[in-house]
Backbone as CSV, one residue per row, in Angstrom:
resi,resn,N_x,N_y,N_z,CA_x,CA_y,CA_z,C_x,C_y,C_z
1,ALA,22.314,13.418,19.664,21.889,14.238,18.576,22.322,13.704,17.347
2,GLU,23.355,12.958,17.174,23.857,12.408,15.745,22.648,11.392,15.373
3,GLY,22.064,10.688,16.255,21.184,9.661,15.736,19.901,10.353,15.273
4,GLN,19.632,11.518,15.535,18.367,12.359,15.358,18.530,12.956,13.862
5,SER,19.616,13.074,13.268,19.944,13.778,12.071,19.759,12.816,11.004
6,VAL,18.822,13.305,9.991,18.595,12.502,8.801,19.674,12.646,7.697
7,PRO,20.270,11.644,7.115,21.397,11.816,6.183,20.709,12.503,4.860
8,HIS,21.583,13.323,4.328,21.005,14.098,3.195,20.365,13.211,2.034
9,ALA,21.019,12.027,1.918,20.468,11.096,0.817,19.042,10.693,1.140
10,ASP,18.933,10.335,2.536,17.496,9.904,3.145,16.565,11.013,2.857
11,ARG,16.912,12.219,3.208,15.985,13.397,3.119,15.537,13.599,1.781
12,LYS,16.437,13.370,0.916,16.384,13.681,-0.674,15.303,12.630,-1.162
13,ASP,15.333,11.419,-0.616,14.522,10.381,-1.010,13.103,10.440,-0.423
14,GLN,12.911,11.281,0.562,11.743,11.482,1.316,10.876,12.799,0.628
15,LEU,11.522,13.470,-0.147,11.074,14.431,-0.815,10.349,14.186,-2.173
16,THR,9.314,14.860,-2.392,8.670,14.605,-3.737,9.584,15.290,-4.874
17,ALA,9.370,14.805,-5.991,10.391,15.301,-7.102,10.277,16.882,-7.173
18,GLU,8.979,17.633,-6.951,8.933,18.920,-7.077,9.661,19.666,-5.868
19,GLN,9.592,18.905,-4.796,10.147,19.343,-3.337,11.588,19.476,-3.669
20,ASN,12.198,18.412,-4.173,13.584,18.235,-4.332,14.066,19.199,-5.501
21,GLN,13.295,19.456,-6.446,13.620,20.389,-7.396,13.818,21.880,-6.700
22,GLU,12.822,22.158,-5.958,12.784,23.540,-5.436,13.979,23.612,-4.412
23,MET,14.394,22.675,-3.592,15.348,22.657,-2.913,16.600,22.960,-3.572
24,GLN,16.885,22.245,-4.682,18.019,22.417,-5.446,18.092,23.713,-6.088
25,LYS,16.924,24.167,-6.737,16.734,25.427,-7.049,17.133,26.513,-6.140
26,ARG,16.939,26.580,-4.975,17.099,27.508,-3.706,18.578,27.414,-3.376
27,LEU,18.992,26.299,-3.521,20.680,26.054,-3.055,21.367,26.635,-4.268
28,ALA,20.962,26.457,-5.296,21.762,27.074,-6.611,21.877,28.351,-6.551
29,ARG,20.740,29.054,-6.254,20.505,30.317,-5.950,21.413,30.945,-5.065
30,LEU,21.419,30.338,-3.794,22.358,30.907,-2.734,23.867,30.693,-3.373
31,LYS,24.177,29.666,-3.952,25.567,29.446,-4.507,25.937,30.458,-5.373
32,LYS,25.052,30.870,-6.344,25.483,31.855,-7.263,25.623,33.407,-6.501
33,GLU,24.442,33.602,-5.623,24.633,34.839,-4.922,26.069,34.921,-4.193
34,ASN,26.485,33.633,-3.708,27.598,33.606,-2.735,28.795,33.960,-3.734
35,ARG,28.888,33.368,-4.771,29.983,33.695,-5.852,30.214,35.229,-5.981
36,ILE,28.977,35.772,-6.218,28.926,37.216,-6.482,29.470,38.073,-5.291
37,GLN,28.804,37.739,-4.002,29.367,38.360,-2.750,30.681,38.203,-2.506
38,MET,31.219,36.909,-2.814,32.686,36.555,-2.544,33.526,37.565,-3.367
39,SER,33.065,37.930,-4.581,33.931,38.511,-5.423,33.936,39.989,-4.788
40,PHE,33.049,40.479,-4.295,33.004,41.829,-3.561,33.891,41.758,-2.229
41,ALA,33.732,40.569,-1.523,34.407,40.510,-0.229,35.733,40.300,-0.355
42,LYS,36.186,39.978,-1.374,37.721,39.595,-1.681,38.383,41.034,-1.710
43,GLU,37.820,42.004,-2.092,38.314,43.432,-2.224,38.439,43.933,-0.690
44,TYR,37.860,43.405,0.356,37.866,43.822,1.578,38.675,42.946,2.509
45,GLY,39.366,42.159,2.071,40.288,41.221,2.869,39.666,39.927,3.352
46,LYS,40.554,39.012,3.983,40.181,37.782,4.510,38.961,37.751,5.422
47,GLN,38.955,38.795,6.385,37.870,38.635,7.346,36.399,38.949,6.549
48,ALA,36.373,39.755,5.664,35.252,39.922,4.882,34.856,38.677,4.104
49,GLU,35.750,37.927,3.708,35.422,36.633,2.937,35.048,35.697,3.820
50,ALA,35.734,35.634,5.063,35.272,34.501,6.246,33.646,34.847,6.514
51,SER,33.502,36.198,6.727,32.084,36.632,7.136,30.983,36.257,6.039
52,GLN,31.377,36.452,4.828,30.601,35.996,3.761,30.208,34.676,3.733
53,GLN,31.391,33.886,3.803,31.313,32.484,3.885,30.483,31.809,4.928
54,ARG,30.610,32.410,6.223,29.692,32.066,7.248,28.248,32.347,7.015
55,ASP,28.057,33.579,6.440,26.714,33.958,5.994,26.138,32.952,5.062
56,TYR,26.708,32.611,4.060,26.404,31.579,2.875,26.085,30.440,3.604
57,GLU,26.893,29.632,4.488,26.803,28.539,5.151,25.514,28.606,6.253
58,ARG,25.214,29.810,6.676,23.980,29.907,7.565,22.835,29.747,6.739
59,ARG,22.836,30.452,5.607,21.552,30.498,4.596,21.441,29.018,4.022
60,VAL,22.493,28.391,3.699,22.249,27.008,3.304,21.734,26.151,4.247
61,ALA,22.180,26.127,5.593,21.722,25.423,6.584,20.304,25.618,6.886
62,HIS,19.686,26.894,6.707,18.460,27.338,6.907,17.607,26.660,5.800
63,VAL,17.963,26.555,4.694,17.270,25.972,3.498,17.063,24.479,3.659
64,GLN,18.317,23.911,4.097,18.280,22.555,4.449,17.482,21.981,5.579
65,ALA,17.440,22.785,6.601,16.511,22.685,7.800,15.101,22.673,7.374
66,ALA,14.838,23.703,6.521,13.311,23.733,5.972,13.019,22.480,5.348
67,PHE,13.796,22.075,4.406,13.326,20.981,3.714,13.695,19.473,4.483
68,LYS,14.357,19.750,5.462,14.456,18.540,6.554,13.070,18.156,7.051
69,LYS,12.504,19.383,7.516,11.188,19.403,8.197,10.042,18.852,7.131
70,VAL,10.341,19.151,5.904,9.258,18.701,4.819,9.473,17.331,4.842
71,ALA,10.625,16.746,4.572,10.970,15.464,4.466,10.512,14.710,5.498
72,ALA,10.678,15.032,6.664,10.166,14.510,8.045,8.416,14.339,7.909
73,ALA,7.868,15.347,7.421,6.488,15.307,7.465,6.000,14.364,6.237
74,ASN,6.689,14.292,5.210,6.305,13.375,4.167,6.579,12.021,4.714
75,ALA,7.729,11.670,5.513,7.965,10.408,5.926,6.810,9.988,6.895
76,SER,6.303,10.835,7.861,5.401,10.495,8.852,3.936,10.399,8.213
77,GLU,3.691,11.053,7.142,2.565,10.908,6.233,2.550,9.450,5.593
78,GLY,3.724,9.122,5.144,3.910,7.798,4.421,3.683,6.821,5.273
79,LEU,4.298,6.943,6.555,4.141,5.842,7.603,2.668,5.756,8.027
80,TRP,2.051,6.819,8.208,0.488,6.677,8.834,-0.236,6.124,7.686
81,LEU,0.050,6.482,6.299,-0.887,6.023,5.400,-0.401,4.524,5.271
82,SER,0.697,3.958,5.243,0.926,2.551,4.911,0.600,1.693,6.224
83,THR,0.423,2.391,7.482,-0.192,1.644,8.549,-1.593,1.495,8.355
84,VAL,-2.399,2.473,7.982,-3.785,2.575,7.562,-4.068,1.610,6.474
85,LEU,-3.523,1.794,5.412,-4.038,1.084,4.222,-3.087,-0.350,3.843
86,GLY,-1.988,-0.409,4.640,-1.052,-1.595,4.414,-0.456,-1.571,3.040
87,SER,-0.063,-0.260,2.552,0.489,-0.218,1.312,1.673,0.792,1.403
88,ALA,2.446,1.122,0.285,3.654,2.078,0.347,2.959,3.404,0.219
89,ARG,3.783,4.284,0.477,3.588,5.737,0.363,2.631,6.114,-0.798
90,LEU,1.834,6.808,-0.580,0.944,7.302,-1.645,0.725,8.849,-1.711
91,PRO,0.410,9.404,-2.962,0.461,10.883,-2.876,-0.378,11.668,-1.836
92,VAL,-0.127,12.786,-1.485,-0.793,13.431,-0.537,-2.189,13.747,-0.661
93,PRO,-2.618,13.785,-2.069,-3.902,14.159,-2.416,-4.886,12.926,-2.087
94,LEU,-4.137,11.772,-2.484,-4.968,10.492,-2.140,-5.146,10.344,-0.516
95,LEU,-4.214,10.752,0.276,-4.349,10.765,1.608,-5.485,11.592,2.092
96,VAL,-5.631,12.795,1.642,-6.508,13.682,1.937,-7.806,13.197,1.463
97,ALA,-7.911,12.670,0.315,-9.262,12.257,-0.162,-9.820,11.065,0.811
98,PHE,-8.851,10.162,1.028,-9.072,9.033,1.936,-9.581,9.567,3.227
99,SER,-8.957,10.493,3.878,-9.217,11.000,5.210,-10.555,11.690,5.186
100,LEU,-10.954,12.418,4.315,-12.282,13.148,4.055,-13.422,12.222,3.790
101,SER,-13.372,11.007,3.079,-14.122,10.119,2.945,-14.478,9.472,4.074
102,LEU,-13.471,9.116,4.873,-13.525,8.268,6.114,-14.404,9.104,7.195
103,LEU,-13.967,10.439,7.167,-14.526,11.413,8.024,-16.125,11.562,7.718
104,ALA,-16.482,11.702,6.398,-17.691,11.830,5.966,-18.505,10.679,6.354
105,THR,-18.004,9.555,6.286,-18.845,8.189,6.574,-18.949,8.155,8.084
106,VAL,-18.016,8.457,8.804,-18.162,8.584,10.244,-19.356,9.504,10.773
107,VAL,-19.223,10.701,10.210,-20.367,11.806,10.551,-21.670,11.397,10.071
108,PHE,-21.710,10.725,8.783,-22.932,10.499,8.298,-23.860,9.261,9.219
109,ARG,-22.853,8.400,9.554,-23.418,7.305,10.286,-23.867,7.926,11.605
110,ARG,-23.247,8.550,12.224,-23.500,9.086,13.707,-24.853,9.921,13.341
111,ARG,-25.064,10.637,12.532,-26.184,11.526,12.262,-27.334,10.513,11.772
112,THR,-27.116,9.552,11.084,-28.214,8.576,10.817,-28.667,7.797,11.956
113,ASP,-27.693,7.293,12.743,-27.919,6.505,13.976,-28.652,7.425,14.929
114,ALA,-28.357,8.736,15.055,-28.948,9.548,16.035,-30.437,9.838,15.690
115,LYS,-30.696,9.989,14.308,-32.115,10.252,13.938,-32.916,9.023,14.029
116,ALA,-32.465,7.868,13.703,-33.253,6.662,14.020,-33.550,6.436,15.305
117,THR,-32.718,6.714,16.290,-32.923,6.558,17.628,-34.024,7.360,18.066
118,LEU,-34.094,8.673,17.623,-35.172,9.731,17.937,-36.384,9.502,17.445
119,GLN,-36.429,8.773,16.375,-37.755,8.293,15.650,-38.569,7.180,16.419
120,GLU,-37.799,6.476,17.224,-38.553,5.575,17.830,-39.307,5.888,19.034
121,PRO,-40.238,5.503,19.486,-41.000,6.005,20.741,-40.051,5.576,21.831
122,LEU,-40.063,6.568,23.053,-39.267,6.435,24.153,-39.969,5.510,25.127
123,LEU,-41.240,5.457,25.099,-42.048,4.622,26.003,-42.991,3.913,25.227
124,ALA,-43.248,2.469,25.717,-44.151,1.491,24.904,-45.502,1.843,25.429
125,VAL,-46.522,2.029,24.627,-47.821,2.263,25.209,-48.750,1.034,25.550
């Protein structure tokens, strides 16, 4: 199980700048909310504080797991694209444009090949 986990630094490298910023924003919001909740929990004792801390850690783990999936998707897209194009990771819009143009080329060729075959006589007279 340990070999399957992606170190935090590697995940961060596999996120786009926008994705990393969004992750940091969510974690900062959770941290701020936890500070507020902990101030209330202190009034109710150690058990309330421990419960709040567990809740905070669960929420942080949820955010990190979600962005770990995003990083894994980014990494697999980058790997597929580098295999196909023989280059480094490219932006997703370029990947989509390349995929659509490839698909359109294949579909167009199949249709034109099918039409050409049908226009020829089946039997020689």
